C-alpha positions as CSV (number, residue, x, y, z in Angstrom):
1,X,0.0,0.0,0.0
2,X,1.6,3.2,-1.2
3,X,2.4,6.0,1.3
4,X,1.6,9.4,-0.1
5,X,3.0,12.6,1.6
6,X,2.5,16.2,0.7
7,X,5.9,17.7,-0.2
8,X,6.0,21.5,0.4
9,X,9.0,21.8,-1.9
10,X,7.1,20.3,-4.9
11,X,3.6,21.5,-3.7
12,X,2.3,18.1,-4.5
13,X,1.4,14.7,-3.0
14,X,4.2,12.3,-3.7
15,X,4.7,8.6,-3.1
16,X,7.3,8.1,-0.4
17,X,10.3,6.3,-1.7
18,X,13.1,5.9,0.9
19,X,16.7,6.4,0.1
20,X,17.5,3.1,1.7
21,X,14.9,0.3,1.6
22,X,13.3,-0.3,5.0
23,X,14.8,2.8,6.6
24,X,13.9,6.5,6.9
25,X,15.8,9.5,8.1
26,X,13.6,12.1,9.8
27,X,14.8,15.5,11.0
28,X,12.6,17.9,13.0
29,X,13.3,21.5,13.9
30,X,13.0,21.7,17.7
31,X,12.2,24.4,20.2
32,X,14.3,27.4,21.1
33,X,14.6,26.7,24.8
34,X,14.4,30.2,26.3
35,X,10.8,29.5,27.6
36,X,8.2,26.8,27.9
37,X,6.8,25.2,24.8
38,X,3.1,26.2,24.2
39,X,0.5,23.8,22.9
40,X,0.8,25.3,19.4
41,X,4.4,24.2,19.4
42,X,3.5,20.8,20.7
43,X,1.0,20.3,17.8
44,X,3.9,20.2,15.4
45,X,5.7,17.5,17.4
46,X,2.4,15.5,17.6
47,X,2.2,15.6,13.8
48,X,5.9,14.5,13.6
49,X,5.1,11.6,15.9
50,X,2.2,10.4,13.8
51,X,4.5,10.6,10.7
52,X,7.1,8.6,12.5
53,X,4.6,6.0,13.5
54,X,3.0,5.8,10.0
55,X,6.5,5.3,8.5
56,X,7.0,2.4,11.0
57,X,3.6,1.0,10.1
58,X,4.8,0.9,6.5
59,X,7.9,-1.1,7.5
60,X,10.5,1.7,7.8
61,X,13.0,1.8,10.7
62,X,13.0,5.5,11.5
63,X,16.1,7.4,12.7
64,X,14.5,10.5,14.2
65,X,16.5,13.6,15.1
66,X,15.1,16.6,16.9
67,X,17.3,19.7,17.4
68,X,17.3,21.8,20.5
69,X,18.1,25.5,19.7
70,X,20.0,26.8,22.7
71,X,22.0,29.5,20.9
72,X,21.9,31.8,17.9
73,X,18.1,32.4,17.5
74,X,17.8,36.2,17.4
75,X,14.6,38.0,18.3
76,X,14.3,39.1,14.6
77,X,14.4,37.0,11.5
78,X,16.3,39.9,9.9
79,X,19.4,39.0,12.0
80,X,18.9,41.9,14.4
81,X,18.0,42.0,18.1
82,X,19.4,39.9,20.8
83,X,19.8,36.2,21.2
84,X,16.6,34.7,22.7
85,X,18.7,32.7,25.1
86,X,20.4,35.9,26.4
87,X,17.0,37.5,26.7
88,X,15.6,34.6,28.6
89,X,18.6,34.7,30.9
90,X,17.9,38.3,31.8
91,X,14.2,37.6,32.3
92,X,14.9,34.7,34.7
93,X,18.1,36.0,36.3
94,X,19.7,32.6,35.5
95,X,22.5,31.8,33.2
96,X,21.7,31.0,29.6
97,X,23.2,27.6,30.1
98,X,20.9,26.9,33.1
99,X,17.7,28.1,31.4
100,X,18.6,26.0,28.3
101,X,18.9,22.9,30.6
102,X,15.7,23.8,32.4
103,X,13.4,24.4,29.4
104,X,14.9,21.5,27.5
105,X,13.9,19.2,30.4
106,X,10.4,20.8,30.5
107,X,9.9,20.3,26.8
108,X,11.0,16.6,27.1
109,X,8.5,16.1,29.9
110,X,5.7,17.5,27.8
111,X,6.8,15.2,24.9
112,X,6.6,12.2,27.3
113,X,3.2,13.3,28.7
114,X,1.8,13.4,25.2
115,X,3.1,9.9,24.5
116,X,5.4,11.2,21.7
117,X,8.2,8.8,21.0
118,X,11.6,10.1,22.0
119,X,13.9,10.7,19.1
120,X,17.1,8.7,18.5
121,X,19.0,11.9,18.9
122,X,18.4,15.1,20.8
123,X,20.8,17.4,18.9
124,X,21.7,20.5,20.9
125,X,23.1,23.4,18.9
126,X,25.6,24.5,21.6
127,X,27.1,21.0,21.5
128,X,27.8,21.1,17.8
129,X,29.7,24.4,17.3
130,X,32.6,22.8,15.5
131,X,30.3,21.1,13.0
132,X,28.7,24.5,12.3
133,X,32.0,26.2,11.8
134,X,33.0,23.5,9.4
135,X,29.8,23.8,7.5
136,X,30.2,27.6,7.2
137,X,33.8,27.0,6.0
138,X,32.5,24.8,3.2
139,X,30.0,27.4,2.1
140,X,32.8,30.0,2.2
141,X,35.1,27.8,0.0
142,X,32.3,27.7,-2.6
143,X,32.1,31.4,-2.7
144,X,28.7,32.1,-1.2
145,X,29.7,34.3,1.8
146,X,30.8,37.8,2.5
147,X,31.9,39.6,5.7
148,X,30.3,42.6,7.3
149,X,31.0,44.6,10.4
150,X,28.8,42.2,12.5
151,X,29.3,38.8,10.9
152,X,29.7,36.4,8.0
153,X,26.7,36.4,5.7
154,X,25.2,34.2,3.1
155,X,24.9,35.9,-0.3
156,X,21.5,34.7,-1.6
157,X,22.0,36.6,-4.9
158,X,24.5,33.9,-6.0
159,X,21.9,31.1,-5.6
160,X,19.5,31.0,-8.5
161,X,16.8,28.9,-6.8
162,X,16.9,30.7,-3.4
163,X,13.4,30.8,-1.9
164,X,12.0,28.1,-4.1
165,X,10.5,26.2,-1.1
166,X,8.4,29.3,-0.1
167,X,7.9,30.5,-3.7
168,X,9.4,33.8,-2.6
169,X,9.1,36.9,-4.8
170,X,12.8,37.7,-4.6
171,X,12.8,40.7,-6.8
172,X,9.8,42.1,-4.9
173,X,11.5,41.5,-1.6
174,X,14.7,43.1,-2.7
175,X,13.1,46.2,-4.3
176,X,11.0,46.7,-1.2
177,X,14.0,46.7,1.2
178,X,16.4,49.3,-0.3
179,X,16.9,50.9,3.1
180,X,17.6,49.5,6.6
181,X,19.9,46.7,5.3
182,X,23.0,47.9,7.2
183,X,26.0,46.1,5.7
184,X,23.8,43.4,4.1
185,X,23.8,43.3,0.3
186,X,20.3,42.1,0.0
187,X,17.2,41.8,2.3
188,X,17.2,38.0,1.9
189,X,20.9,37.6,2.9
190,X,21.3,36.0,6.4
191,X,23.9,35.5,9.1
192,X,26.0,32.4,9.2
193,X,28.2,33.6,12.1
194,X,27.7,36.7,14.2
195,X,30.5,38.5,15.9
196,X,30.0,39.0,19.6
197,X,30.6,42.8,19.9
198,X,29.7,44.9,22.9
199,X,29.5,43.3,26.3
200,X,30.8,39.7,26.6
201,X,28.1,37.2,25.9
202,X,27.5,34.0,27.9
203,X,27.5,31.9,24.8
204,X,30.4,32.7,22.4
205,X,33.2,30.7,20.7
206,X,36.4,31.3,18.7
207,X,36.2,30.8,15.0
208,X,38.3,31.4,11.9
209,X,36.3,34.7,11.4
210,X,36.5,36.0,15.0
211,X,34.9,35.3,18.4
212,X,31.1,35.0,18.2
213,X,28.2,32.6,17.8
214,X,26.4,30.8,14.9
215,X,23.4,32.1,13.2
216,X,20.1,30.2,13.8
217,X,19.9,28.4,10.4
218,X,23.3,26.8,10.3
219,X,22.7,24.5,13.2
220,X,20.1,22.4,11.4
221,X,22.3,22.1,8.3
222,X,25.3,20.9,10.4
223,X,23.4,18.6,12.7
224,X,21.2,17.0,10.1
225,X,24.3,16.2,8.1
226,X,26.1,14.9,11.2
227,X,23.3,12.4,12.1
228,X,21.5,11.7,8.9
229,X,24.0,12.4,6.1
230,X,24.2,15.1,3.4
231,X,21.0,13.7,1.9
232,X,18.2,12.2,4.0
233,X,14.6,11.4,3.6
234,X,12.3,13.9,5.4
235,X,12.6,17.3,7.0
236,X,9.6,18.6,9.1
237,X,8.6,21.7,11.0
238,X,5.8,24.2,11.4
239,X,4.5,26.2,8.5
240,X,6.2,29.3,10.0
241,X,9.6,27.8,9.0
242,X,8.8,27.8,5.3
243,X,9.7,31.4,4.2
244,X,12.8,31.9,6.3
245,X,14.4,29.1,8.3
246,X,13.8,26.2,5.9
247,X,14.5,28.4,2.9
248,X,17.8,29.3,4.4
249,X,18.6,25.8,5.4
250,X,18.1,24.7,1.8
251,X,20.3,27.5,0.5
252,X,23.1,26.6,2.9
253,X,23.0,23.0,1.9
254,X,22.9,23.7,-1.8
255,X,25.9,26.0,-1.4
256,X,27.9,23.4,0.4
257,X,26.7,20.1,-1.1
258,X,25.0,21.2,-4.3
259,X,21.6,19.8,-3.5
260,X,18.9,20.3,-0.9
261,X,19.3,18.3,2.4
262,X,16.0,16.4,2.3
263,X,13.9,14.7,-0.4
264,X,10.6,15.5,1.3
265,X,9.6,18.7,3.2
266,X,6.5,18.4,5.4
267,X,5.0,21.3,7.4
268,X,2.2,21.4,10.1
269,X,-0.4,24.1,10.2
270,X,-0.8,26.6,13.1
271,X,-2.9,26.0,16.2
272,X,-5.3,29.0,16.5
273,X,-7.2,30.3,19.4
274,X,-10.7,31.7,19.4
275,X,-10.6,34.8,17.3
276,X,-8.3,33.2,14.7
277,X,-4.9,34.3,16.1
278,X,-2.1,31.8,16.0
279,X,-0.5,30.9,19.4
280,X,2.8,32.6,19.8
281,X,5.5,32.8,22.5
282,X,6.4,36.3,21.4
283,X,3.1,37.6,22.7
284,X,4.0,36.5,26.3
285,X,0.6,34.9,26.7
286,X,0.3,31.3,25.7
287,X,-1.2,28.0,26.9
288,X,1.2,25.3,28.2
289,X,0.4,21.7,28.5
290,X,0.6,22.2,32.3
291,X,-2.3,24.8,31.9
292,X,-4.5,22.0,30.5
293,X,-3.6,19.5,33.2
294,X,-4.2,22.0,35.9
295,X,-7.8,22.2,34.7
296,X,-8.1,18.5,35.1
297,X,-7.6,17.5,31.4
298,X,-5.6,14.5,30.5
299,X,-2.6,15.4,28.2
300,X,-3.8,12.7,25.8
301,X,-7.1,14.5,25.4
302,X,-5.0,17.2,23.6
303,X,-3.4,14.5,21.6
304,X,-6.9,13.3,20.6
305,X,-7.9,16.8,19.7
306,X,-4.8,17.1,17.4
307,X,-5.7,13.8,15.7
308,X,-9.1,15.1,14.9
309,X,-7.7,17.6,12.4
310,X,-5.5,17.1,9.4
311,X,-1.9,18.2,10.2
312,X,-2.0,20.7,7.3
313,X,-5.3,22.3,8.3
314,X,-5.5,25.0,11.0
315,X,-6.9,23.7,14.3
316,X,-8.8,26.1,16.6
317,X,-8.3,25.5,20.3
318,X,-11.1,26.2,22.7
319,X,-11.9,24.7,26.1
320,X,-15.1,23.4,24.7
321,X,-13.2,21.6,22.0
322,X,-10.8,20.1,24.5
323,X,-13.7,19.0,26.8
324,X,-15.3,17.3,23.8
325,X,-11.9,15.5,23.1
326,X,-11.7,14.4,26.7
327,X,-15.2,13.0,26.6
328,X,-14.5,11.2,23.3
329,X,-11.2,9.8,24.7
330,X,-12.9,8.5,27.9
331,X,-15.7,6.9,25.8
332,X,-13.0,5.2,23.7
333,X,-11.1,4.0,26.7
334,X,-14.2,2.5,28.3
335,X,-15.3,0.9,25.1
336,X,-11.9,-0.6,24.6
337,X,-11.8,-2.1,28.1
338,X,-15.2,-3.7,27.7
339,X,-14.0,-5.7,24.7
340,X,-12.7,-9.2,25.2
341,X,-9.1,-10.2,24.6
342,X,-7.8,-12.9,22.2
343,X,-8.9,-11.7,18.7
344,X,-7.1,-10.9,15.5
345,X,-7.3,-7.5,13.8
346,X,-10.1,-7.2,11.3
347,X,-8.4,-7.2,7.9
348,X,-11.0,-5.0,6.2
349,X,-10.8,-2.2,8.8
350,X,-7.0,-2.5,8.8
351,X,-6.8,-1.9,5.1
352,X,-9.3,1.0,5.2
353,X,-7.5,2.6,8.2
354,X,-4.1,2.3,6.7
355,X,-5.3,3.6,3.4
356,X,-6.4,6.8,5.1
357,X,-3.2,7.1,7.2
358,X,-1.2,6.5,4.0
359,X,-3.0,9.3,2.3
360,X,-0.9,12.1,3.8
361,X,-1.6,11.1,7.4
362,X,-5.4,11.5,7.3
363,X,-6.0,11.0,11.0
364,X,-9.5,12.5,11.0
365,X,-10.7,9.8,8.5
366,X,-8.9,7.1,10.5
367,X,-10.6,8.3,13.6
368,X,-14.0,8.1,11.9
369,X,-13.3,4.6,10.8
370,X,-12.4,3.7,14.4
371,X,-15.7,4.8,15.7
372,X,-17.4,3.0,12.8
373,X,-15.6,-0.2,13.9
374,X,-16.9,0.1,17.4
375,X,-20.5,0.4,16.1
376,X,-20.0,-2.5,13.7
377,X,-20.9,-6.2,14.0
378,X,-17.2,-7.2,14.0
379,X,-16.6,-9.6,16.9
380,X,-15.4,-7.9,20.1
381,X,-12.1,-9.6,20.2
382,X,-11.3,-8.5,16.7
383,X,-12.4,-5.0,17.5
384,X,-10.0,-4.8,20.4
385,X,-7.1,-6.2,18.4
386,X,-7.8,-3.7,15.6
387,X,-7.8,-0.9,18.1
388,X,-4.4,-2.2,19.4
389,X,-3.1,-2.2,15.9
390,X,-4.4,1.4,15.2
391,X,-3.1,2.7,18.5
392,X,0.5,2.1,17.2
393,X,-0.2,5.3,15.2
394,X,-2.7,7.1,17.4
395,X,-0.6,6.7,20.5
396,X,-3.5,7.1,22.9
397,X,-2.2,4.4,25.3
398,X,-5.5,2.4,25.3
399,X,-3.9,-0.8,26.7
400,X,-2.1,1.0,29.5
401,X,-5.2,2.8,30.8
402,X,-7.4,1.2,33.4
403,X,-10.8,2.3,34.7
404,X,-10.9,4.0,38.1
405,X,-12.3,1.7,40.7
406,X,-14.6,3.7,43.0
407,X,-15.1,2.3,46.5
408,X,-18.4,3.9,47.3
409,X,-22.0,2.8,47.7
410,X,-24.2,2.4,44.6
411,X,-26.3,5.5,45.7
412,X,-23.2,7.7,45.8
413,X,-21.9,6.3,42.5
414,X,-25.3,7.2,40.9
415,X,-24.8,10.8,42.1
416,X,-21.3,10.8,40.6
417,X,-22.6,9.5,37.3
418,X,-25.4,12.1,37.3
419,X,-22.8,14.8,38.1
420,X,-20.6,13.6,35.2
421,X,-23.5,13.9,32.8
422,X,-24.4,17.3,34.1
423,X,-20.8,18.5,33.5
424,X,-20.7,17.1,30.0
425,X,-23.9,18.9,29.2
426,X,-22.4,22.0,30.8
427,X,-25.2,22.2,33.5
428,X,-22.8,23.6,36.0
429,X,-25.4,24.6,38.6
430,X,-26.8,21.0,38.6
431,X,-23.3,19.6,38.8
432,X,-22.6,21.8,41.9
433,X,-25.8,20.6,43.6
434,X,-24.9,17.0,42.9
435,X,-21.4,17.6,44.3
436,X,-22.9,18.9,47.5
437,X,-25.2,15.8,47.7
438,X,-22.1,13.6,47.4
439,X,-20.3,15.5,50.1
440,X,-23.4,15.3,52.4
441,X,-23.2,11.6,52.0
442,X,-19.7,11.7,53.4
443,X,-17.6,11.5,50.2
444,X,-15.4,13.9,48.4
445,X,-15.3,14.0,44.6
446,X,-12.2,15.0,42.7
447,X,-12.0,15.5,38.9
448,X,-8.9,13.8,37.3
449,X,-8.0,13.2,33.7
450,X,-9.2,9.6,34.0
451,X,-12.6,10.7,35.3
452,X,-14.2,11.5,38.7
453,X,-12.5,10.0,41.7
454,X,-14.6,9.5,44.9
455,X,-13.0,9.2,48.3
456,X,-14.4,8.8,51.8
457,X,-14.0,12.0,53.8
458,X,-12.4,12.0,57.1
459,X,-14.7,12.2,60.1
460,X,-13.5,15.7,61.0
461,X,-14.4,16.9,57.5
462,X,-18.0,15.8,57.7
463,X,-18.7,16.7,61.3
464,X,-21.5,19.2,62.0
465,X,-19.5,20.8,64.8
């Protein structure tokens, strides 16, 4: 069964043909670790995880690399402003090295909570400075660089296909930026190595061009080559990477190796919030995964929500949408655990589901088939085995989840069930009344990602004194 992927570079669906039979190299642009990741960032890594799982489903052993940007990402794509790590250091009154370690660990915890498979390599930019220097030297040898007062720049005017990924109007960009370029020759030129200048930086290194630090884009060229080779299968990221970061990566690679780094380029769409705005760290206001769990939502409810939209389509986040995803996930979990063990996957549903997943990761259609399966006359054991097979891709951890056992009398459990229904129907006043009735019966109810948990209250808590 052919796997079709939408390649941004070609603007077309293309059959996936691996460079090496039975294997696939996958590189993902990672976070800039000056702050927490928000749930919009995490949507991109969820899409990458589904891609990795679908590749495995199709028989490919995946070597997955995620970069960690802990140096060189300036606050402006025009190579101006300060390094985001230095800015984060000033905000937190901690060293740039310490905040890099802290936010990297926080990101990895979010990844684990969402059941995203860990990559084969976490590639940190600050640990690959020599590789970046060597890559810049290769670009320089081929005549694509020039020196300014603040760094070594890439001369995009020497590369005929610069901007092809984004279909950039290069002439329009250059004519519209005749002022404010500083020493740059063209608006599209970008920094490969920045000189430190001014006060001593926390993150700076010696190089053949002077003491400084690498530009943002060079890290991915150097590290993808180090771990996947000069030509690998798939490069992924968010759609915001298309016009600048990924266009510049391709330019660097073509200047050094005479071809783009990857054969397929896949990009995930933004997560939007009510009102249509994309979620952004630069605004200073964003939702973290911890914000969701603090409200009692299971992290995997957010994973379910992401699966409900195609990765190339915008997804609008709202608390109502997340609540619906949590409800659907809990229904799925309960349905799964009511099914008997011991069956074999249903071949017809397997084929249909894989056909949808192989059509550019169409998870919404695969989800619809999953619910159709649960309503079908397929034997219960076969239904469960088919769900186990599908969960290799969905990653919802169905087999690992267990229903909460509530040690409470039937009358109290009936109140809990009625309260759950009232909450799902958003009848908050009724839900509060039912909570009080549960408490009057001597029990405390606590909402958890797995559902309501009821506990016997201590005598002092229910005393009338």
